C-alpha positions as CSV (number, residue, x, y, z in Angstrom):
1,X,51.6,-100.6,-95.8
2,X,51.9,-100.0,-92.0
3,X,49.8,-101.2,-89.2
4,X,48.2,-97.9,-88.5
5,X,47.2,-97.2,-92.4
6,X,45.6,-101.1,-92.7
7,X,43.5,-99.9,-89.8
8,X,42.6,-96.7,-91.4
9,X,41.9,-98.5,-94.7
10,X,39.8,-101.3,-92.6
11,X,37.9,-98.4,-91.0
12,X,37.1,-96.8,-94.3
13,X,35.9,-100.0,-95.9
14,X,33.9,-100.9,-93.1
15,X,32.2,-97.6,-92.8
16,X,31.9,-96.6,-96.5
17,X,32.2,-99.3,-99.0
18,X,31.1,-102.7,-96.9
19,X,28.7,-101.0,-94.3
20,X,27.6,-103.4,-91.5
21,X,24.1,-103.7,-91.1
22,X,22.8,-102.7,-87.7
23,X,20.7,-105.8,-86.1
24,X,17.0,-105.6,-85.9
25,X,16.2,-105.1,-82.3
26,X,12.5,-106.4,-81.7
27,X,9.9,-105.0,-79.3
28,X,11.1,-107.6,-76.8
29,X,14.5,-106.9,-77.2
30,X,14.1,-103.6,-76.6
31,X,12.1,-104.0,-73.6
32,X,15.2,-106.3,-72.3
33,X,17.5,-103.6,-72.7
34,X,15.0,-101.4,-70.4
35,X,15.3,-104.5,-68.1
36,X,11.5,-104.9,-68.1
37,X,11.0,-102.0,-65.8
38,X,7.5,-101.2,-66.6
39,X,6.4,-104.8,-65.7
40,X,7.9,-104.7,-62.3
41,X,5.5,-105.9,-59.7
42,X,2.7,-106.5,-62.0
43,X,0.4,-109.1,-62.8
44,X,0.7,-109.8,-66.7
45,X,-1.3,-111.4,-69.5
46,X,0.0,-111.9,-72.9
47,X,-1.6,-112.2,-76.2
48,X,1.1,-114.3,-78.2
49,X,1.7,-117.4,-80.3
50,X,4.8,-118.9,-81.6
51,X,5.9,-116.0,-83.2
52,X,6.1,-114.1,-80.1
53,X,9.9,-114.8,-79.5
54,X,13.1,-112.5,-79.6
55,X,15.7,-112.3,-82.3
56,X,17.3,-115.2,-80.7
57,X,13.8,-117.2,-81.2
58,X,13.3,-117.0,-77.1
59,X,9.6,-117.5,-76.6
60,X,8.4,-114.2,-75.2
61,X,6.3,-116.1,-72.7
62,X,9.3,-117.8,-71.4
63,X,11.2,-114.7,-71.0
64,X,8.4,-112.7,-69.2
65,X,7.4,-115.6,-67.1
66,X,10.7,-116.2,-65.7
67,X,11.4,-112.7,-64.4
68,X,11.4,-112.7,-60.9
69,X,9.2,-109.8,-59.9
70,X,6.4,-110.1,-62.5
71,X,3.8,-112.6,-62.7
72,X,2.1,-113.8,-65.8
73,X,-1.0,-114.6,-65.0
74,X,-2.7,-115.6,-68.3
75,X,-2.2,-116.2,-72.1
76,X,-4.5,-115.2,-74.8
77,X,-3.9,-117.4,-78.1
78,X,-5.1,-115.7,-81.5
79,X,-6.4,-117.9,-84.6
80,X,-4.6,-121.3,-84.8
81,X,-3.8,-121.4,-81.6
82,X,-0.6,-120.5,-79.3
83,X,1.6,-123.1,-80.9
84,X,0.4,-121.8,-84.1
85,X,-0.5,-125.3,-85.8
86,X,-4.4,-125.2,-85.5
87,X,-7.1,-125.1,-88.3
88,X,-10.0,-125.1,-86.5
89,X,-11.8,-123.4,-83.3
90,X,-9.9,-123.7,-80.3
91,X,-10.3,-124.6,-76.7
92,X,-8.8,-123.3,-73.6
93,X,-5.6,-124.8,-72.3
94,X,-2.4,-124.3,-70.6
95,X,1.2,-123.8,-70.8
96,X,3.7,-124.3,-67.7
97,X,0.6,-123.8,-65.6
98,X,-0.4,-120.6,-67.1
99,X,-3.9,-120.6,-68.3
100,X,-4.1,-119.9,-71.8
101,X,-7.5,-118.6,-73.1
102,X,-8.6,-119.2,-76.5
103,X,-9.7,-116.1,-78.9
104,X,-10.5,-118.4,-81.7
105,X,-13.3,-120.5,-79.8
106,X,-16.4,-119.6,-77.5
107,X,-15.1,-116.0,-77.8
108,X,-13.0,-113.8,-79.7
109,X,-12.6,-110.8,-77.0
110,X,-11.2,-111.3,-73.7
111,X,-13.8,-111.2,-70.9
112,X,-13.8,-109.3,-67.7
113,X,-13.3,-112.7,-65.9
114,X,-10.4,-113.6,-68.1
115,X,-8.9,-110.1,-67.4
116,X,-9.4,-109.8,-63.6
117,X,-5.9,-110.6,-62.2
118,X,-4.3,-108.4,-65.0
119,X,-2.7,-105.1,-64.8
120,X,-0.8,-105.1,-67.9
121,X,-1.9,-106.7,-71.5
122,X,1.0,-107.5,-73.9
123,X,0.2,-108.1,-77.5
124,X,3.3,-109.5,-79.2
125,X,2.6,-111.5,-82.5
126,X,4.2,-111.4,-85.9
127,X,1.7,-109.8,-88.5
128,X,2.0,-110.8,-92.2
129,X,1.0,-106.9,-93.5
130,X,-2.6,-108.0,-94.5
131,X,-5.8,-107.1,-93.3
132,X,-7.8,-110.3,-93.5
133,X,-5.1,-111.8,-91.7
134,X,-6.9,-111.9,-88.3
135,X,-4.3,-111.0,-85.6
136,X,-4.8,-107.3,-86.4
137,X,-8.5,-108.0,-85.4
138,X,-7.7,-109.6,-82.4
139,X,-5.4,-106.7,-81.3
140,X,-8.4,-104.4,-82.1
141,X,-10.9,-106.4,-79.9
142,X,-8.1,-106.8,-76.8
143,X,-7.5,-103.1,-76.7
144,X,-11.1,-102.3,-76.5
145,X,-11.4,-104.6,-73.5
146,X,-8.5,-103.3,-72.4
147,X,-10.0,-99.9,-72.4
148,X,-13.3,-100.9,-70.6
149,X,-11.2,-102.8,-67.7
150,X,-8.3,-100.0,-67.3
151,X,-5.8,-102.2,-68.1
152,X,-2.3,-100.9,-69.7
153,X,-2.1,-102.2,-73.1
154,X,1.8,-102.7,-74.3
155,X,2.4,-103.6,-77.9
156,X,5.8,-105.2,-78.6
157,X,6.6,-104.4,-82.2
158,X,7.9,-106.2,-85.3
159,X,8.6,-105.8,-88.6
160,X,6.0,-105.9,-91.5
161,X,7.3,-108.6,-93.8
162,X,6.0,-106.6,-96.7
163,X,7.8,-103.3,-95.7
164,X,6.5,-100.2,-94.8
165,X,6.3,-98.4,-98.1
166,X,3.8,-101.0,-100.0
167,X,0.1,-100.0,-99.6
168,X,-2.6,-101.7,-102.0
169,X,-6.2,-102.5,-102.5
170,X,-9.5,-101.5,-101.3
171,X,-10.2,-99.6,-97.9
172,X,-12.7,-101.4,-95.6
173,X,-16.0,-99.9,-95.7
174,X,-17.1,-100.6,-91.9
175,X,-20.3,-101.6,-93.0
176,X,-18.6,-104.6,-93.8
177,X,-16.8,-104.9,-90.8
178,X,-15.8,-108.7,-89.5
179,X,-13.1,-110.5,-87.9
180,X,-11.5,-111.4,-91.6
181,X,-11.8,-107.1,-91.7
182,X,-12.3,-104.9,-88.6
183,X,-10.1,-102.2,-89.6
184,X,-11.0,-98.9,-92.0
185,X,-7.2,-99.5,-93.6
186,X,-6.4,-100.8,-97.1
187,X,-6.1,-104.8,-97.6
188,X,-2.3,-104.1,-97.5
189,X,-1.3,-101.4,-95.2
190,X,2.2,-100.8,-94.6
191,X,2.2,-100.8,-90.9
192,X,3.7,-102.5,-88.0
193,X,1.3,-103.9,-85.6
194,X,2.5,-101.0,-83.3
195,X,1.5,-98.0,-85.9
196,X,-1.8,-100.1,-86.3
197,X,-2.3,-100.1,-82.8
198,X,-2.0,-96.2,-82.5
199,X,-4.4,-95.8,-85.5
200,X,-7.3,-97.7,-83.9
201,X,-6.7,-96.2,-80.5
202,X,-7.6,-92.7,-82.3
203,X,-9.4,-93.4,-85.4
204,X,-12.0,-95.8,-83.7
205,X,-11.9,-93.8,-80.4
206,X,-10.9,-96.7,-78.3
207,X,-9.0,-94.7,-75.7
208,X,-6.9,-97.5,-74.3
209,X,-3.8,-96.7,-72.2
210,X,-1.5,-97.8,-74.8
211,X,2.3,-97.9,-75.0
212,X,4.3,-99.0,-78.0
213,X,7.8,-100.3,-77.9
214,X,9.3,-99.7,-80.7
215,X,11.7,-101.6,-82.6
216,X,15.5,-100.2,-83.4
217,X,17.1,-100.1,-86.7
218,X,14.1,-101.2,-88.7
219,X,13.3,-99.0,-91.6
220,X,10.2,-98.6,-93.5
221,X,11.9,-99.7,-97.3
222,X,13.0,-102.6,-95.4
223,X,11.0,-106.1,-96.5
224,X,11.8,-109.4,-94.7
225,X,14.6,-110.2,-96.3
226,X,16.3,-107.3,-95.0
227,X,16.0,-108.0,-91.6
228,X,18.4,-110.3,-90.7
229,X,15.8,-112.2,-88.9
230,X,14.8,-115.8,-88.7
231,X,11.1,-116.4,-89.7
232,X,8.4,-118.0,-87.6
233,X,5.8,-119.6,-89.2
234,X,3.0,-117.5,-88.2
235,X,-0.1,-120.3,-89.0
236,X,-0.1,-123.4,-91.0
237,X,-0.5,-121.8,-94.2
238,X,2.6,-118.8,-93.9
239,X,5.4,-121.4,-93.3
240,X,8.0,-119.3,-95.2
241,X,9.3,-115.9,-94.9
242,X,8.0,-115.1,-98.8
243,X,4.5,-116.6,-98.4
244,X,3.2,-113.5,-97.2
245,X,4.0,-111.7,-100.1
246,X,1.8,-114.0,-102.0
247,X,-1.1,-114.2,-99.5
248,X,-2.7,-110.9,-100.8
249,X,-2.5,-112.0,-104.4
250,X,-4.5,-115.4,-104.0
251,X,-6.1,-115.4,-100.6
252,X,-8.8,-113.3,-102.0
253,X,-9.8,-115.8,-105.0
254,X,-9.5,-118.6,-102.8
255,X,-12.6,-117.6,-100.9
256,X,-14.7,-118.1,-103.4
257,X,-14.1,-121.9,-103.4
258,X,-13.9,-122.3,-107.2
259,X,-10.2,-123.0,-107.7
260,X,-7.1,-124.3,-105.4
261,X,-4.5,-121.5,-104.1
262,X,-1.8,-123.9,-103.2
263,X,-3.8,-124.5,-100.0
264,X,-3.6,-128.2,-99.2
265,X,-0.5,-128.3,-101.3
266,X,3.4,-127.6,-100.4
267,X,3.0,-124.1,-101.8
268,X,0.5,-122.4,-100.4
269,X,-1.0,-118.9,-102.0
270,X,1.6,-119.8,-104.5
271,X,-0.2,-121.3,-107.1
272,X,-3.5,-121.6,-108.5
273,X,-5.4,-124.5,-110.4
274,X,-8.3,-126.7,-110.9
275,X,-9.3,-130.1,-112.9
276,X,-10.7,-128.0,-115.5
277,X,-8.3,-125.1,-116.1
278,X,-5.7,-124.7,-119.1
279,X,-2.8,-123.3,-117.0
280,X,-1.0,-122.7,-120.1
281,X,-3.6,-120.3,-121.7
282,X,-4.0,-118.7,-118.3
283,X,-0.5,-118.0,-118.0
284,X,-0.2,-116.7,-121.5
285,X,-2.8,-114.6,-121.0
286,X,-1.6,-113.1,-117.6
287,X,2.0,-112.7,-118.9
288,X,0.8,-110.5,-121.9
289,X,-0.5,-108.0,-119.3
290,X,3.3,-107.1,-118.6
291,X,2.3,-106.9,-114.7
292,X,5.0,-105.0,-112.6
293,X,7.3,-107.6,-110.8
294,X,5.7,-110.7,-111.4
295,X,5.5,-113.9,-114.0
296,X,3.2,-116.6,-114.6
297,X,4.4,-120.4,-114.9
298,X,1.9,-123.2,-116.3
299,X,2.3,-125.7,-113.5
300,X,0.6,-129.1,-112.4
301,X,-0.1,-130.2,-108.7
302,X,-2.4,-132.6,-106.5
303,X,-3.7,-131.3,-103.3
304,X,-3.6,-133.7,-100.1
305,X,-6.2,-132.0,-98.8
306,X,-9.0,-128.9,-99.0
307,X,-10.8,-128.5,-102.3
308,X,-9.9,-130.8,-105.2
309,X,-7.9,-133.2,-102.9
310,X,-6.4,-135.8,-104.6
311,X,-7.3,-134.5,-108.2
312,X,-4.6,-133.5,-110.7
313,X,-4.8,-129.8,-111.1
314,X,-3.9,-127.8,-113.9
315,X,-2.8,-124.4,-113.3
316,X,0.1,-121.6,-112.8
317,X,2.5,-120.6,-110.6
318,X,3.2,-117.0,-109.5
319,X,6.6,-115.7,-109.4
320,X,7.6,-112.4,-107.7
321,X,10.4,-111.3,-109.6
322,X,10.4,-108.0,-107.7
323,X,9.0,-107.7,-104.0
324,X,9.5,-103.9,-103.7
325,X,7.9,-103.5,-107.3
326,X,4.8,-105.2,-107.4
327,X,0.8,-104.5,-106.4
328,X,-0.5,-107.7,-105.0
329,X,-4.2,-106.8,-105.2
330,X,-3.7,-105.4,-108.5
331,X,-2.4,-108.9,-109.6
332,X,-5.0,-110.7,-107.8
333,X,-7.7,-108.4,-109.9
334,X,-5.7,-109.2,-112.9
335,X,-5.9,-112.9,-112.4
336,X,-9.4,-112.8,-111.5
337,X,-10.3,-110.7,-114.7
338,X,-9.0,-113.4,-116.9
339,X,-10.5,-116.4,-115.0
340,X,-13.9,-114.8,-115.5
341,X,-13.2,-114.0,-119.1
342,X,-12.2,-117.5,-119.7
343,X,-14.5,-119.9,-117.3
344,X,-17.5,-117.7,-117.3
345,X,-19.4,-120.2,-116.0
346,X,-17.5,-121.2,-113.4
347,X,-17.2,-117.5,-112.2
348,X,-20.9,-116.8,-112.2
349,X,-21.2,-115.2,-109.0
350,X,-24.8,-115.7,-109.1
351,X,-24.4,-119.6,-108.9
352,X,-21.6,-119.5,-106.3
353,X,-22.8,-120.4,-102.8
354,X,-23.9,-117.2,-100.6
355,X,-21.8,-118.0,-97.8
356,X,-18.7,-117.8,-100.4
357,X,-20.0,-114.5,-102.0
358,X,-20.5,-113.0,-98.6
359,X,-16.9,-113.9,-97.6
360,X,-15.4,-112.4,-100.9
361,X,-17.1,-109.0,-99.9
362,X,-15.9,-109.1,-96.5
363,X,-12.4,-110.0,-97.8
364,X,-12.7,-106.9,-100.1
365,X,-14.3,-104.9,-97.5
366,X,-17.0,-104.1,-99.6
367,X,-19.4,-105.5,-102.3
368,X,-18.4,-103.3,-104.9
369,X,-15.4,-105.0,-106.2
370,X,-17.8,-108.0,-106.6
371,X,-20.6,-105.8,-108.5
372,X,-17.7,-104.2,-110.7
373,X,-16.6,-107.8,-112.0
374,X,-20.0,-108.6,-112.4
375,X,-20.9,-105.9,-114.7
376,X,-17.5,-106.8,-116.5
377,X,-15.0,-103.9,-115.4
378,X,-11.9,-104.7,-116.1
379,X,-8.9,-104.8,-113.3
380,X,-7.4,-101.7,-114.6
381,X,-11.0,-99.9,-114.1
382,X,-11.0,-101.9,-110.6
383,X,-8.0,-100.5,-109.3
384,X,-8.6,-96.7,-110.3
385,X,-12.0,-96.6,-108.6
386,X,-10.6,-97.5,-105.2
387,X,-7.4,-95.1,-105.6
388,X,-9.1,-92.2,-104.0
389,X,-9.9,-94.0,-100.9
390,X,-6.7,-95.5,-100.7
391,X,-4.6,-92.2,-101.2
392,X,-6.9,-90.6,-98.3
393,X,-5.8,-93.6,-96.1
394,X,-2.3,-93.2,-97.3
395,X,-2.5,-89.6,-96.3
396,X,-4.4,-90.3,-92.8
397,X,-1.9,-92.9,-91.9
398,X,1.2,-90.7,-91.9
399,X,0.6,-89.7,-88.7
400,X,0.4,-92.8,-86.8
401,X,3.5,-94.3,-88.4
402,X,6.6,-94.4,-86.1
403,X,9.6,-95.2,-88.2
404,X,11.4,-93.4,-91.5
């Protein structure tokens, strides 16, 4: 075969048989290609943590603070702190002579005093696609304060690790608004932070001067595995790129403080257990339900901290067999149904401490889920119950979607 035909064959195979994936360009990467022109001559505040980095893992703060004609005057750190390693309330601190204001300490919002030397606020944090993860509440609060202080707000967009198609769970009733649920969206929302910002700005009438720097080459069907990007742990209990897929399955149950959901062990949100549980029995009952995309394996573990510290727990491991064909909240409610049926005394809501019950309601975004479980509703009925509001949200969110 001649050289000419070898080239033709190579091009054919590259384009039609082995197409090359275009690398995902994050918002910060796209901003770089634009030579940061929107920032020139401005005083900038950055809302970020360790997950705020470009595709080569270079810190957004370091990138922007090194620009010759841009002055970074403040950093704002969400829950878990600027380094992403904290578990409790965080104090203000400093990084490279730049003041870090904690938005998970004495205040959850930047004050006018914090914002007085800022022309532009930039948001660059990796979200995990679930409403109760507080970074999107911080997004809302910062947008509202930027609007009050006439500050341009820029979102450097990032992928939703669960993809842009999966939408599941009840929609928040704003009567249950809290820091763990401040947006009228479904529990698993299928939106990027840029899309959420557009949604909030209009639906909550924030009226902030908002600009979203879109990603390039990201498609809605892409989950994190498809992006080719390297995962940076977003917080101590979201260490791996698959952890966000488990968080909406077990996080709601964990709020009740009855079982350990892997927090305090090496598999956060991927397991459920307790010293009193018969994991083999629970796994057997759950597997008989034939829930899409998941399997339950009996599992034993001893937490190093958190509930049941140093006690051997009998339980089960959740295995997601198909990340694109499972409904995490539906799985969660089926697990809860089985646990209630097998251990009614343990899961008697009237005996659970009030703060735990209140947090359970806030995480669900309504008290109706709890009341339905108390009245012996099955998970299948609960899922049917919230479908109408979920479908309305899916329709409403369409006009804010930036990617195909």
